[in-house]
N, C-alpha and C positions, 0 to 999 in steps of 0.2 A: 166369598168364602170367609168363614169365621176362623181366624187364626188360632183362637183358643181351643177349637175342636181338634186341632192338629197337634196339640202339645202331648208329649208322650205320657205324662202323668195322668192327664185327663182321659186319654184313650185307655190306659191301664185300669183306671177307676171304672170306666163304662163297661169294659170287658168283665171285670170282677163282679160288678153289679149284675150283669146278664147271667154269669155263671151261678152266682148265689141265688138269683131268682129261679133258675132252673132247679137247683138243689132243693130249694124250699118247696117248689111245686111237686117234684118227684118224691120227696120224703114224706109228703102228706099221706101217702099210701100206708105207711107204717106209723103214723102219728108221732114223728120225730122232727125236731128242728135240726139244722145242720150242726149246730153246736152240741146238741145232745148226742147226735151220731158220733161226732169227733171224740167226745169223752168216753162213750161206750167202746169205741174202737181202741182208744188209748188204754183203757182199763183192760180190755181183752189182750192187747198186745203186751202190756207189762206183765200180765199173769203168764202168758205163753213164754215170753223171753226169760223171765225170772224163775219160773216154776214155783212161784210163791202162792200162798193162799189169799192173795189180795195185794193191792197197792195203796199207798197213802194218797190222800187228796192232793198233796203237794207234788208227788210223783206224777199223778195223772195230769195235773195242770201243766207241769213242766213238759211232759211228753207231748201234750197237745198244743203247746205254745200259747197257753191261755192264762189270764190273770187268775191267781188262786181264789180270790173272792168270787169272781164270776163262776169259776169252776165249782165252788162250794154250793152256790145257789142252784146251778144246773144239776149237780149230783143229788141235791135234795129232791128236785123234781123227778129225777130218774128213780130215786128210792120210792117216792110216792106212787110211781107207775109200776113198781115191782120189778124193775130191771136191774137194780143193784141193791146190795145190802151192806151194812157196816158191821164189822165185828171188831172186838178189842184187838189191839196190836199186841203181840206176844212180848215185845221188849219195851215198848214205850206206852206207858199208861195214859198219856195225854192224847195219843193218836188212835185212829181207827183205820182198819184195813177195809178197802172197798172192793167188793167182788161182784162180778156179774151173776145174776140168778140165771136159771135155765131159760126163763122167758126173755131175759135180757140178752143172753147169748143168741137165742133164736132171732130176736128182732134185729140185733146187730148184724147177724149173717145176712138176713134179707135186705137190710138197709145197705149193706156193703155191696150186694149185687146191684141194687138200684143205682147207687152212686157210680159204680164202675161203668154201668151201661149208659148213664147220663153223661159221664165224662167222655166216653167213647163217641157218643153222638155229638156232643158240644165241640170237641176238639178235632173231629174228623175233617173239618174244613181246612185244617192245616196240613193234611197229608199231601205229598210225601215228606214234607219237611218237619213233621211232628217231632221226630227224635232229636233233631238239631235244636228245635224250639225248646224242648224240655231241658237240654244241656245248657242252653242260654239262661233259662229261668233259674236253674240250680246255681249259677254264678251269683245271682242276686240274693240267694238265700243265706249266703255266708256273712 
């Protein structure tokens, strides 16, 4: 038996890789990476919560727990795909507000369904202890 395969960090890394591999595979249906989906979802969520006509790149990066430079690159890709657009910020002339386009909202909704279904399948192996597992994971998020 390889003792390194029993280390908690290694097990967590393997599980995370398996989950990310599944997400990549499933999101191919809508031509999104998991990072692109996360940013679309954050953009949508910020707009819904704030009732504003957009969110800044920094707000989106912060909401999705992503590096702002990485978020900037991915948002540019999403803009090229026609899923987001940038409009001038009404108070800050240096900033732009990022909004989902109609096609961006549609692809985000479909991708969200795909991700929820993939999560349900992936984590079903943990039933009936799934709720407790989620509570335990939340402790590590703090």
